[in-house]
N, C-alpha and C positions, 0 to 999 in steps of 0.2 A: 836596212841601210844599203845604199848603192855601193858597189865595189870601189868606184873612184873616190868616194867620200871616205871609205874605210882606209884606202891607200893613203889619202891625204892625212888623215888623222894619225895613222901609224907612222908615216914619214915625219910629220910634225913632232910627234912624241919622240921618235928616234933622234931627230935633229936637236931638239931641246935637251934631251938627256945626254947627248954626246958632245954637243958644241956649246951650249949656252948655260948649262947648270953644273954645279959641282959634281964630280964623278960619282959621289955616293948617292946622288938623287936620281931616281929614274921614274918613268911613267908606269902607272899600273894599267891593267887592261882597259879600264874605263877612261883612259887618257887624262887623268887628273894627277898633277904632281903633288907630292907629299906636302902637307901644309906646314911642316916644321922647317922646310928649307927657306933660305933667305932669298930675296929677290922676287921676280915675278912668278906667277903661278899660271899654268895653262890648264884650262879645263875644256872638256868637250861635252856639248849637250847633244845627245843622240836624237832627241825629239826635234830639235831645231837644226841639227847637223851643222854646228858652228864651233869655232875655236875662240875661246875668250882668254885674252892675255891680260894679266893685271900686274900692277907695279911698274917699275922702270922697264922700258922696252927699248932695245936697240933698233935703229931704223932698218938695218939690214934684215932683222928678224921679220919685220913687217913685209918687206918686199920678197923675201924668200919663202915665208911660211903661209902667207894669206893670199888666196886667189884674188886677182884683180889689182892688187897693190902695185905689182911690177908693171903691169900694163898702164895703169893710171900715171905712174911715175914717168915711164918712157914716152908716153904720148902727150904729156902736158907741154905746151909751148909757152915759155915765159915771156913777159914783157921786158924787153932789153933795157928800156929807159929806167924802169923801176928797179931792175936788177943792178944797174949802175949806181943808183942811189944807195941800195943796200950794201953793195961792195965798198962804198966810201965811208960807212959807219966806222968811226974811230974810237968810240966809247964802248967799253965792254957791255954787251947786251945779252940778257938771258931771255929765252922764250920757253915757257912751259906749255906743253901741248897735252891736254887731257883728252883721251880718246877712249872709245869702246870698240873693240875689234868686231863687235856684233852690230854696230850702228851704220846704217846706210850713208848718213852724212859724213861720217868718219872715213868710210871707204872711198867716198868721192873726194873729200878735201885733203886728207892726210897725205896721200901720194903726191898731190899737186904741191903741197907745202914742202915736202921733202925735196922735190925737184927745184923749187925756188931757193931753198937753202943751199943745195948743191951748186946751183948756177951762181949764187952770190959768192960762194967760196970765201967767206970773210971769217978769219980766225977770231974776230971780236964778237961774233954771234955764236952763242952757246945754246944748244937746244936740248931739252929733256922731255922725253915722251913718257907719260904716265897712263897706263891702261887701267880702266875701271870695269867692273862687272855691270850687270843690268841694274843693280841698285846704286850704281855710280860710286862704288867704293873699291878700295884695294886693300890687301891684307896689312900693309905697313901704314896705312892712313896717310899716304903721301898726297893724294888728291884732296883730302879733307882740309889741308892747309889753305886751300883756295875756295872762296865762295863761288860756286858755279852751280848751274842747274841744267844746262844743255851742253851737248857735246857735238862736235869737237869744240873745245875752248882753247884758243891760242892767247896766252898771257905774256905780254911784252914788258920787261923790266930793265931798268938801268939804275945802277947804284942802289939797288935794293928797293927802289920805288916802282910801282906799277905805272906804266905809261898809257896802257890801253889794252883792249881785247878784241879779238875777232871771235864771235860766237856763232856756231853752226855753219854759217856760210859768209863769205866776204860781201861787202856792199858793192865793190867793183870787182877786183881780183885780189887774191891773197897778197901778191907783191905790192899792188897799189895801196891796199889797206895798211900793210906794214909800213910803207913809206909815210903815209899820213900819221901813223902812230908815232914814229920816231922823229918827225920834223921838230 
C-alpha cells in the first residue's frame, strides 16, 4: 500500500475515533470500526484502497475524510435562479441521500449536491446522508426503508410523501432537477 494511502487511512481512523464516534470506540489496525458501536461504520479495503462509510454520515465528514469531495464542493458553480427557488421553499422538505463512498457517481454528484444545499441555506430543507456498502446495505438498515437500486439516490419528501427522486445523475443539474421535483 502506498504511504499516502496509509496516511489517509490512519488519519481517517484517528479522525473518526476522536471526533465522530463515542470515546469508547476506536479503529483497529485494519481500519474497521467495531460492529457493536452505534452509527456509521468505516471500513477500509486494502485491495481497493478505499474507505467505505455506512449509516448516517455528516456532510463535513465527507469533505474532510474523502479525497475529492472538498474539491468537488468548492469548485461547483450553482445556478443562481434555481437556488433562489430552493431558498423560497416554505414547506418542511426532507431529502434523503443514499450514497456509497466507493462509488464514482457519488464522488461526482454528492459534493455538488452539498454545495447546492449550502447555497440555498434554507432551514426548511433537511438533508440526511446514508452511506451504504458495496452490497447497498448499512448496519442499521436505514437505506432498506427506501426502494432503490442505483446510487446516488436523492429522495425528496414533503409531509411524509415522496415527491420525486434524482438517481445517479441529474437530467439537467441537481438544483434544476430539485426545482422540478418541488414545483
